[in-house]
Steps between C-alpha positions, in 0.01 A plus 500: 500500500851368477715789570747756458827711501665812368834645408628494856844653447525874442792688354815539715498808723626827359635785710237771563240296317170340584623178346560270798600144439171396655189687604386354835144633462464315171640180653252541785210552261596196297551299818144579604379362167710188555345449844148529359598257223620245758169526685302465177694197380494332840120505499503402131700190591277423798209513257687274254548235770137528613570651841282802423243574231557832320380602154801705395357565153176657627540610863520885504743510792756269343458656156562843652800377698651352186451828314670691785796260500549503123446876487759556772765295324428651158508852643837422660631375164420836345658696786814283490531529124473879516758530778745254348497685165511856632854540363425311181438137413784263581435246223704212641352541847151511352579195284629303800186582695280398208689171473436425868132588464468291183654195663286546811183533290593184313549312828156614617341374178685168524426452869130578467474275194632210706264569793198652322519365141153631413546848649872564470627858486546625144513874569523573869649788693864422420419465132320835518793670673740365237290639214389822672855611588581492129179675398561770760838614363356753249274640773793594723531826303137599541512590870166656606325367189535153653217588738264550205624191318487296819139594573407446133649150491330408827161619374542322168606178671204510738231608255588359156421137420493332161488135388806546280714518816372158608746345253771319700779696331340830610425410863805695618346827382185478714158629392363145480131431548587243767796429726716211374505184710839542660661526843628852433410758239641854486431643151664809355173691528409634750819428697737688271311814598583434867866459410502835319357666810792346687742645244351846560526457878862389474598792280316741730683359802833573332415840355333613823809404703293304751801407710298366791404205282865397479560503877514165685181408684548326834152462649416153639450247222638731232829312472320176420268666249794678335691172477197337340475790255865461402459128434147494359583300188681229696215483752250476219677209336555305822200565722242291317712181479578550870138563599364209299775265611450574868121478477523174308721346768275628778170395342579174327 
């Protein structure tokens, strides 16, 4: 699994509105996913350098942890998208965010190609987020129906497999009969269903006026997690070069 971010900037605050510039609870949630990602990738790198021996592709614990991390980030993408478009879609803001995600996804593909030329990332989590945010735009009007569509897409992605989707140009859709040989793979199905559940949660948070979710959270460690949640994309892009560089210097 090679990470993860969301639309981390919400709309500017409005008087007597639930539209805060940031939602601390969402930053905290995303920060927790970032922390789990750092743990996962640290052990992944230890395994790469032969310090430990872990079968990340088959071990149930690490497979489950990866699913939790990816699911957390994807869910946060849906929540953020719903909250940031509650007063309508700001096209230029959306376009700027997509540009950043597109460039970041390209850097991940290039970087992994240089380090893992046989298993480089073709359609990882950032590629998924880039595509899924576009696919989700028509669903923003469906509100509660997104629960049904979300569950449907998850079930289809987990249960349907067909050889036609093994074609390299269709890998991004999912529903393959085998997982592609790559360092990160987050297909549209079933993960788009998780994003739609996030959209429903985000819209419910706004419509239900859940103000407590917009209040700052000051328990021990929350500031660090919130900071990590606010800078998740930057952390994602930098942490692996830092981890691998430090471990290389220590273990050479």
